[in-house]
C-alpha positions as a Markdown table, in Angstrom:
| # | Residue | x | y | z |
|---|---|---|---|---|
| 1 | Val | 138.5 | 23.9 | -84.5 |
| 2 | Ile | 135.8 | 21.0 | -84.4 |
| 3 | Gly | 137.7 | 17.9 | -84.3 |
| 4 | Lys | 136.3 | 14.1 | -84.6 |
| 5 | Asp | 136.2 | 13.6 | -81.0 |
| 6 | Leu | 134.0 | 17.0 | -80.3 |
| 7 | Leu | 131.7 | 16.4 | -83.3 |
| 8 | Glu | 131.2 | 12.8 | -81.2 |
| 9 | Gln | 130.5 | 14.7 | -78.2 |
| 10 | Ile | 128.1 | 17.2 | -79.9 |
| 11 | Trp | 126.1 | 14.3 | -81.6 |
| 12 | Ala | 125.9 | 12.7 | -77.7 |
| 13 | Asp | 124.7 | 15.9 | -76.7 |
| 14 | Met | 121.9 | 16.1 | -79.3 |
| 15 | Glu | 120.8 | 12.6 | -78.6 |
| 16 | Arg | 120.1 | 13.7 | -75.0 |
| 17 | Thr | 118.3 | 17.2 | -75.9 |
| 18 | Val | 114.8 | 17.5 | -76.0 |
| 19 | Leu | 113.6 | 20.1 | -78.4 |
| 20 | Pro | 110.2 | 21.5 | -78.8 |
| 21 | Ser | 108.0 | 20.3 | -81.5 |
| 22 | Trp | 108.2 | 23.3 | -83.5 |
| 23 | Ile | 112.0 | 22.7 | -83.8 |
| 24 | Gln | 113.2 | 20.8 | -87.0 |
| 25 | Lys | 116.2 | 18.4 | -85.7 |
| 26 | Ala | 119.3 | 18.5 | -87.8 |
| 27 | Pro | 120.7 | 15.3 | -88.9 |
| 28 | Pro | 122.2 | 12.8 | -85.9 |
| 29 | Lys | 125.6 | 12.7 | -87.6 |
| 30 | Trp | 125.9 | 16.0 | -89.4 |
| 31 | Gly | 129.5 | 17.1 | -90.4 |
| 32 | Ile | 130.3 | 14.0 | -92.3 |
| 33 | Pro | 129.8 | 13.1 | -96.2 |
| 34 | Ala | 127.3 | 11.2 | -96.0 |
| 35 | Ser | 125.0 | 13.3 | -94.0 |
| 36 | Gly | 124.8 | 15.3 | -97.1 |
| 37 | Lys | 124.4 | 18.9 | -97.1 |
| 38 | Leu | 122.8 | 21.0 | -94.1 |
| 39 | Ser | 119.8 | 23.2 | -94.9 |
| 40 | Ala | 119.4 | 27.2 | -93.3 |
| 41 | Asp | 117.0 | 25.5 | -90.9 |
| 42 | Glu | 119.3 | 22.6 | -89.6 |
| 43 | Tyr | 122.3 | 25.3 | -89.5 |
| 44 | Lys | 120.4 | 27.6 | -87.3 |
| 45 | Val | 119.6 | 24.7 | -84.8 |
| 46 | Ile | 123.0 | 23.3 | -84.8 |
| 47 | Cys | 124.3 | 26.8 | -84.4 |
| 48 | Ser | 121.9 | 28.4 | -81.8 |
| 49 | Ile | 121.3 | 25.3 | -79.5 |
| 50 | His | 123.8 | 22.2 | -80.1 |
| 51 | Leu | 126.8 | 23.7 | -80.4 |
| 52 | Val | 126.2 | 26.1 | -77.8 |
| 53 | Ile | 124.8 | 23.3 | -74.9 |
| 54 | Thr | 128.3 | 21.1 | -76.0 |
| 55 | Leu | 130.8 | 24.0 | -76.8 |
| 56 | Ile | 129.9 | 25.7 | -73.1 |
| 57 | Arg | 129.9 | 22.2 | -71.3 |
| 58 | Val | 133.2 | 21.2 | -72.8 |
| 59 | Trp | 134.7 | 24.8 | -73.6 |
| 60 | Gly | 133.7 | 26.2 | -70.6 |
| 61 | Tyr | 132.8 | 23.7 | -67.3 |
| 62 | Glu | 135.3 | 21.1 | -68.3 |
| 63 | Asn | 137.7 | 23.3 | -69.5 |
| 64 | Glu | 140.5 | 23.0 | -66.7 |
| 65 | Glu | 142.8 | 25.6 | -68.1 |
| 66 | Gly | 140.4 | 28.2 | -66.9 |
| 67 | Pro | 138.9 | 31.5 | -68.3 |
| 68 | Gln | 142.0 | 32.5 | -70.1 |
| 69 | Ser | 142.3 | 29.9 | -72.1 |
| 70 | Arg | 142.1 | 29.5 | -76.2 |
| 71 | Arg | 139.3 | 27.4 | -75.9 |
| 72 | Phe | 137.5 | 29.6 | -73.2 |
| 73 | Gln | 138.0 | 32.7 | -75.1 |
| 74 | Met | 136.9 | 31.0 | -78.5 |
| 75 | Leu | 133.3 | 30.1 | -76.8 |
| 76 | Leu | 133.0 | 33.6 | -75.7 |
| 77 | Asn | 133.9 | 34.2 | -79.5 |
| 78 | Phe | 131.1 | 32.0 | -80.6 |
| 79 | Leu | 128.4 | 33.1 | -77.9 |
| 80 | Asp | 128.7 | 36.6 | -79.2 |
| 81 | Leu | 127.8 | 35.4 | -82.9 |
| 82 | Val | 125.3 | 33.5 | -81.8 |
| 83 | His | 123.8 | 36.5 | -79.8 |
| 84 | Ser | 124.3 | 38.8 | -82.9 |
| 85 | Ile | 122.3 | 36.3 | -84.9 |
| 86 | His | 119.8 | 35.9 | -82.3 |
| 87 | Val | 118.4 | 39.5 | -82.9 |
| 88 | Leu | 118.0 | 38.9 | -86.4 |
| 89 | Phe | 115.8 | 35.9 | -85.9 |
| 90 | Leu | 113.9 | 38.2 | -83.9 |
| 91 | Arg | 110.3 | 39.2 | -85.6 |
| 92 | Glu | 110.6 | 42.7 | -84.1 |
| 93 | Thr | 113.3 | 45.2 | -83.9 |
| 94 | Ser | 113.7 | 48.6 | -82.1 |
| 95 | Ala | 116.9 | 51.1 | -81.7 |
| 96 | Lys | 118.0 | 49.0 | -78.7 |
| 97 | Leu | 117.8 | 45.5 | -80.1 |
| 98 | Arg | 120.2 | 47.4 | -83.1 |
| 99 | Ala | 122.6 | 48.9 | -80.7 |
| 100 | Tyr | 122.7 | 45.4 | -79.3 |
| 101 | Tyr | 123.6 | 43.7 | -82.2 |
| 102 | Lys | 126.3 | 45.9 | -83.5 |
| 103 | Thr | 127.8 | 45.9 | -80.0 |
| 104 | Gln | 128.1 | 41.9 | -80.2 |
| 105 | Ile | 128.9 | 41.7 | -84.5 |
| 106 | Leu | 131.5 | 43.9 | -83.6 |
| 107 | Lys | 132.8 | 42.7 | -80.7 |
| 108 | Tyr | 132.7 | 38.9 | -82.4 |
| 109 | Leu | 134.8 | 40.2 | -85.4 |
| 110 | Arg | 137.2 | 42.2 | -83.3 |
| 111 | Thr | 138.0 | 38.8 | -81.3 |
| 112 | Val | 138.1 | 36.5 | -84.6 |
| 113 | Leu | 140.8 | 38.9 | -85.7 |
| 114 | Glu | 142.4 | 38.6 | -82.0 |
| 115 | Leu | 142.2 | 34.6 | -82.4 |
| 116 | Phe | 143.0 | 33.9 | -85.4 |
| 117 | Pro | 145.5 | 36.7 | -86.6 |
| 118 | Asp | 146.4 | 35.0 | -89.8 |
| 119 | Val | 142.4 | 35.5 | -91.0 |
| 120 | Thr | 141.3 | 37.7 | -93.5 |
| 121 | Leu | 137.8 | 38.9 | -92.9 |
| 122 | Ala | 135.4 | 38.2 | -95.9 |
| 123 | Ser | 132.8 | 40.2 | -97.5 |
| 124 | Asn | 130.1 | 38.6 | -95.7 |
| 125 | His | 131.7 | 40.2 | -92.6 |
| 126 | His | 131.7 | 43.4 | -93.5 |
| 127 | Leu | 128.0 | 43.1 | -94.8 |
| 128 | Ala | 127.1 | 41.4 | -91.0 |
| 129 | Val | 128.4 | 45.0 | -90.0 |
| 130 | His | 126.0 | 46.8 | -92.1 |
| 131 | Ile | 122.8 | 44.8 | -92.1 |
| 132 | Val | 121.7 | 46.5 | -88.9 |
| 133 | Asn | 120.8 | 49.8 | -91.4 |
| 134 | Asp | 118.4 | 47.3 | -92.5 |
| 135 | Leu | 116.7 | 46.4 | -89.5 |
């Protein structure tokens, strides 16, 4: 899904993005073998900040096919995942947040199956649904 052209746009957006001092920067050319493996914090920054910025621009605003296009639907699906994970990063929880998480993660998984009908969900997808019981 993320080819070389999109990866280069993400890298360019990363160079233009000013992050607060408390956020660890991701490697500038992540996604290629020479950059090495990413840490959990680097994945978090890439997925919750950099991919959001670029995918909204490319698959959202610059998408000439409109909101019914596959790319736009993939963007919405990715944002459902980002919303879900954001709840897990919070330092506090509540019944309302747990319900929101469950709604978002189920929406994400249903849409994954619609967008990628040949994909089989993995055990970590199943665990993602039940982690709400531990929040």
